[in-house]
ZAMARGU-4260 file (C-alpha; in steps of 0.2 Angstrom, whole numbers, plus 5000, padded with zeros to 4 digits):
<rodrens>
0) 4544/5126/4861 | 4537/5108/4865 | 4531/5096/4852 | 4515/5088/4854 | 4515/5070/4863
5) 4502/5058/4867 | 4496/5061/4885 | 4491/5045/4894 | 4478/5046/4908 | 4482/5035/4923
10) 4476/5035/4941 | 4488/5040/4955 | 4502/5029/4961 | 4518/5032/4971 | 4535/5024/4970
15) 4545/5024/4987 | 4562/5031/4987 | 4575/5037/5000 | 4584/5054/5000 | 4599/5059/5009
20) 4596/5078/5012 | 4611/5088/5017 | 4609/5105/5025 | 4618/5120/5016 | 4634/5124/5025
25) 4635/5141/5032 | 4647/5154/5024 | 4662/5157/5034 | 4667/5175/5035 | 4685/5180/5031
30) 4693/5187/5047 | 4707/5199/5043 | 4721/5198/5056 | 4729/5213/5062 | 4748/5212/5062
35) 4759/5223/5073 | 4776/5226/5065 | 4791/5220/5075 | 4801/5235/5070 | 4800/5250/5060
40) 4812/5253/5046 | 4822/5269/5049 | 4817/5275/5032 | 4798/5276/5036 | 4792/5293/5038
45) 4782/5299/5052 | 4767/5302/5040 | 4768/5285/5034 | 4767/5278/5051 | 4752/5289/5055
50) 4743/5283/5039 | 4747/5265/5043 | 4741/5266/5061 | 4725/5276/5056 | 4719/5267/5041
55) 4724/5248/5042 | 4707/5238/5042 | 4701/5233/5060 | 4691/5216/5063 | 4675/5226/5068
60) 4675/5235/5051 | 4677/5220/5041 | 4662/5211/5050 | 4651/5226/5045 | 4656/5223/5026
65) 4646/5211/5015 | 4656/5195/5013 | 4663/5194/4995 | 4661/5177/4985 | 4676/5167/4982
70) 4679/5152/4971 | 4697/5149/4977 | 4694/5133/4986 | 4700/5116/4979 | 4686/5105/4974
75) 4684/5088/4983 | 4675/5073/4978 | 4664/5069/4993 | 4655/5052/4986 | 4660/5035/4980
80) 4658/5041/4962 | 4673/5040/4950 | 4666/5047/4934 | 4675/5044/4917 | 4668/5055/4903
85) 4670/5049/4885 | 4678/5060/4873 | 4666/5056/4858 | 4668/5061/4841 | 4662/5079/4839
90) 4647/5074/4828 | 4639/5067/4843 | 4639/5083/4853 | 4649/5099/4850 | 4649/5097/4831
95) 4630/5099/4831 | 4632/5116/4838 | 4640/5122/4822 | 4623/5123/4814 | 4614/5129/4829
100) 4601/5140/4819 | 4594/5123/4813 | 4594/5113/4829 | 4576/5117/4832 | 4563/5119/4818
105) 4554/5133/4827 | 4568/5143/4836 | 4586/5149/4832 | 4595/5140/4846 | 4612/5149/4844
110) 4608/5161/4859 | 4603/5146/4869 | 4618/5135/4866 | 4630/5149/4871 | 4640/5148/4887
115) 4640/5129/4887 | 4621/5129/4887 | 4618/5142/4900 | 4612/5154/4887 | 4612/5173/4888
120) 4616/5182/4904 | 4602/5190/4913 | 4609/5206/4919 | 4592/5212/4927 | 4592/5197/4939
125) 4609/5202/4947 | 4609/5210/4964 | 4627/5209/4969 | 4629/5193/4979 | 4621/5183/4965
130) 4631/5191/4951 | 4635/5180/4936 | 4622/5167/4942 | 4607/5171/4931 | 4605/5165/4913
135) 4590/5164/4901 | 4592/5145/4900 | 4582/5136/4887 | 4572/5122/4896 | 4580/5108/4885
140) 4598/5112/4889 | 4601/5099/4902 | 4612/5088/4892 | 4624/5102/4889 | 4624/5108/4907
145) 4627/5091/4913 | 4642/5089/4900 | 4650/5106/4905 | 4648/5101/4924 | 4655/5084/4921
150) 4671/5090/4913 | 4676/5100/4928 | 4668/5089/4941 | 4679/5084/4956 | 4674/5066/4955
155) 4680/5065/4936 | 4694/5053/4933 | 4704/5051/4917 | 4708/5033/4920 | 4694/5022/4915
160) 4701/5008/4925 | 4697/5018/4940 | 4679/5023/4935 | 4663/5016/4941 | 4652/5027/4930
165) 4655/5031/4912 | 4647/5046/4905 | 4642/5046/4886 | 4640/5065/4882 | 4628/5064/4868
170) 4618/5079/4863 | 4603/5068/4858 | 4589/5081/4863 | 4597/5094/4851 | 4599/5082/4837
175) 4581/5075/4839 | 4573/5093/4839 | 4584/5095/4822 | 4576/5080/4814 | 4558/5081/4820
180) 4552/5084/4802 | 4563/5071/4794 | 4551/5059/4786 | 4564/5045/4783 | 4565/5035/4799
185) 4582/5028/4794 | 4589/5045/4793 | 4581/5051/4808 | 4589/5037/4818 | 4606/5037/4809
190) 4616/5046/4823 | 4609/5036/4837 | 4613/5020/4828 | 4631/5026/4825 | 4633/5031/4843
195) 4628/5013/4847 | 4640/5006/4835 | 4654/5017/4843 | 4651/5012/4860 | 4651/4993/4856
200) 4668/4995/4849 | 4674/5003/4866 | 4684/4991/4878 | 4676/4998/4893 | 4658/4995/4887
205) 4661/4976/4888 | 4667/4976/4906 | 4649/4977/4912 | 4639/4976/4895 | 4636/4995/4897
210) 4627/4994/4914 | 4639/5007/4921 | 4636/5019/4906 | 4624/5032/4905 | 4618/5046/4894
215) 4609/5062/4898 | 4594/5068/4887 | 4587/5086/4888 | 4571/5081/4881 | 4557/5069/4887
220) 4559/5050/4885 | 4544/5051/4873 | 4555/5060/4860 | 4566/5044/4859 | 4553/5030/4859
225) 4546/5030/4842 | 4535/5014/4841 | 4527/5005/4826 | 4510/5012/4821 | 4501/5026/4829
230) 4504/5045/4827 | 4522/5051/4822 | 4527/5065/4833 | 4545/5066/4826 | 4553/5054/4839
235) 4568/5044/4835 | 4571/5026/4842 | 4586/5029/4853 | 4579/5023/4869 | 4572/5007/4861
240) 4588/5002/4854 | 4594/4986/4864 | 4612/4993/4868 | 4604/5009/4876 | 4592/4998/4886
245) 4608/4991/4895 | 4613/5009/4899 | 4605/5022/4912 | 4596/5036/4904 | 4594/5052/4913
250) 4580/5063/4905 | 4569/5077/4910 | 4554/5066/4909 | 4555/5047/4911 | 4542/5035/4904
255) 4532/5031/4920 | 4528/5013/4916 | 4541/5006/4905 | 4556/5017/4910 | 4566/5004/4920
260) 4582/5011/4915 | 4576/5029/4915 | 4579/5042/4929 | 4571/5060/4930 | 4582/5075/4932
265) 4577/5093/4933 | 4573/5104/4919 | 4586/5119/4920 | 4579/5135/4927 | 4588/5152/4926
270) 4599/5151/4942 | 4617/5143/4940 | 4626/5149/4956 | 4645/5149/4957 | 4646/5151/4976
275) 4638/5147/4992 | 4634/5165/4996 | 4624/5166/4980 | 4613/5152/4985 | 4611/5158/5003
280) 4607/5175/4997 | 4593/5170/4985 | 4586/5158/4998 | 4586/5172/5011 | 4577/5183/4998
285) 4563/5171/4993 | 4561/5166/5011 | 4556/5183/5017 | 4547/5189/5001 | 4530/5196/5002
290) 4517/5185/4994 | 4501/5194/4990 | 4494/5181/4979 | 4487/5165/4986 | 4490/5156/4970
295) 4496/5159/4952 | 4495/5150/4935 | 4507/5153/4921 | 4503/5144/4906 | 4492/5143/4890
300) 4478/5132/4884 | 4482/5116/4875 | 4474/5108/4859 | 4475/5090/4854 | 4479/5083/4871
305) 4461/5081/4877 | 4464/5078/4896 | 4478/5091/4898 | 4468/5103/4888 | 4452/5101/4900
310) 4463/5104/4915 | 4471/5119/4908 | 4455/5127/4902 | 4448/5124/4920 | 4462/5131/4929
315) 4464/5147/4917 | 4445/5149/4920 | 4446/5147/4940 | 4462/5158/4941 | 4454/5172/4930
320) 4439/5173/4941 | 4448/5173/4958 | 4454/5188/4966 | 4467/5178/4975 | 4475/5171/4959
325) 4488/5179/4948 | 4486/5173/4929 | 4499/5175/4916 | 4491/5168/4900 | 4503/5162/4888
330) 4494/5165/4872 | 4500/5176/4857 | 4496/5192/4867 | 4506/5186/4882 | 4519/5176/4874
335) 4534/5188/4877 | 4530/5189/4896 | 4529/5171/4897 | 4547/5169/4890 | 4553/5183/4901
340) 4562/5175/4916 | 4561/5190/4927 | 4542/5192/4924 | 4539/5173/4928 | 4549/5173/4943
345) 4542/5189/4950 | 4525/5182/4949 | 4530/5166/4958 | 4540/5175/4971 | 4524/5184/4975
350) 4513/5168/4976 | 4510/5155/4990 | 4506/5141/4978 | 4510/5139/4959 | 4499/5128/4949
355) 4507/5115/4938 | 4496/5107/4925 | 4502/5095/4912 | 4504/5101/4895 | 4512/5093/4880
360) 4518/5080/4891 | 4516/5076/4910 | 4531/5087/4916 | 4535/5106/4916 | 4550/5116/4918
365) 4538/5128/4928 | 4539/5115/4942 | 4558/5120/4945 | 4555/5139/4942 | 4542/5137/4956
370) 4554/5128/4968 | 4568/5142/4964 | 4555/5155/4968 | 4550/5147/4985 | 4533/5144/4978
375) 4524/5128/4984 | 4519/5118/4968 | 4502/5111/4966 | 4501/5095/4955 | 4486/5088/4946
380) 4494/5072/4940 | 4506/5061/4949 | 4517/5060/4934 | 4521/5078/4934 | 4534/5075/4949
385) 4530/5061/4960 | 4535/5047/4948 | 4548/5057/4940 | 4561/5064/4951 | 4563/5052/4965
390) 4581/5058/4968 | 4577/5075/4970 | 4560/5078/4980 | 4555/5070/4997 | 4546/5053/4996
395) 4532/5061/5007 | 4525/5073/4993 | 4514/5082/5006 | 4531/5090/5014 | 4533/5101/4999
400) 4518/5101/4987 | 4499/5099/4986 | 4490/5086/4975 | 4473/5089/4969 | 4465/5074/4961
405) 4456/5079/4945 | 4448/5061/4944 | 4436/5066/4957 | 4428/5080/4945 | 4429/5098/4946
410) 4437/5105/4961 | 4439/5123/4967 | 4457/5126/4969 | 4455/5141/4979 | 4444/5132/4991
415) 4456/5118/4993 | 4472/5130/4996 | 4462/5140/5008 | 4460/5125/5019 | 4479/5124/5022
420) 4483/5134/5038 | 4497/5147/5038 | 4509/5138/5049 | 4508/5123/5037 | 4511/5134/5022
425) 4526/5141/5030 | 4533/5124/5034 | 4530/5118/5016 | 4538/5134/5009 | 4554/5131/5020
430) 4555/5114/5013 | 4554/5120/4995 | 4568/5133/4998 | 4578/5120/5006 | 4577/5110/4989
435) 4583/5125/4978 | 4602/5119/4978 | 4599/5101/4973 | 4588/5105/4958 | 4599/5119/4952
440) 4613/5116/4939 | 4629/5124/4946 | 4639/5136/4934 | 4652/5125/4926 | 4666/5136/4933
445) 4660/5135/4950 | 4672/5127/4963 | 4669/5119/4979 | 4653/5128/4985 | 4648/5115/4998
450) 4632/5108/4993 | 4625/5095/4980 | 4618/5102/4964 | 4607/5092/4952 | 4622/5084/4944
455) 4629/5078/4961 | 4613/5071/4966 | 4612/5061/4949 | 4629/5054/4950 | 4625/5048/4968
460) 4609/5041/4962 | 4618/5032/4947 | 4631/5025/4958 | 4619/5017/4970 | 4608/5011/4955
465) 4624/5003/4946 | 4630/4995/4962 | 4615/4986/4964 | 4616/4979/4946 | 4634/4974/4948
</rodrens>
């Protein structure tokens, strides 16, 4: 569950960036060779020869079989990244999990931190080729998923002298959510301050004054930027600490105006593939799905965030009155459905467009659920995606999304979407489906699957960013 955060209204602006998009490699089918024996042992019976000749596999038979996934390939590092992962004292990461029931004041997090942050397996999503790829992943698990991937990453080095990136695996989001009701600010900030003290005592911190170090936070930057005065939403002051200002901060939502050292990374969705076959199978499925709904909205009303509340109320109203829209309203009556991954994805897979209204903050996990479903996202604030995820989405936002400017007053969403031709919609959906691998977090046990996932993209982006600072 999100905590309330102040939403600041701004006009649209865009930040240019460059992406190196790589096409997914095609699966290579395994060809079984037929071997002809050079001689037959005298002890072989006629029956044995007959069975061997009649039932040994032929190439044509194998081609008719579904290729089976394999993770036997040796991982290779394809980039300039050389990643060193700090072995922090447990109090900064895995030690926090020992009291998982109290990591969130609203939710028992024990089921969510299981499987290195993947959460509980989703058996009803498995369809053979994607078996083991689906989990009920909590939206705030990015820091755990990143840590698990980093430990097994092919670009990891255990020699800090060889590293150009230093990863500090601090579970700051989980700690923040456990202290959100702590009235004493010194106690709320205590673990962050001790982390800073630890880093400043490390030899490799001083090589570049921390400019080649980074942390990953599974919550928004607003949760770590407590300022003086104003309402207290339970945030700590981690990002405001001078030492952390020297580092790079990966977060699911960056501060658009002052986040000079912050980089947006995807919210985790439910798909964590282990093989290329799983990715291609899912892309093929959503690419050919029947989409009877022009658009859909999955979400609930908001209170206390005036602008976001107004947008959501209007979208809920428009969707409920349109025969072309599928609404899943996340109130007390619909809460279970809204937290059912299969229900959510089923609706999105059946929709051409998925509305992404700001909520407690600018960004939404729903944006990445929509991409996973091959549903073109519709944004109402530039800060829901365009100023956030420059490493992950195309610079030209019209390639993969629709922007509706609410500053112009009430606009009929249905009318605006109906203006987009079918061929254009198809082009946009293909672009969205191409983005699925790079916004997904691979299963930590995956091997060399042949594509960049969210962690690979982040490491490459950090490598480029720190090279400019050197």
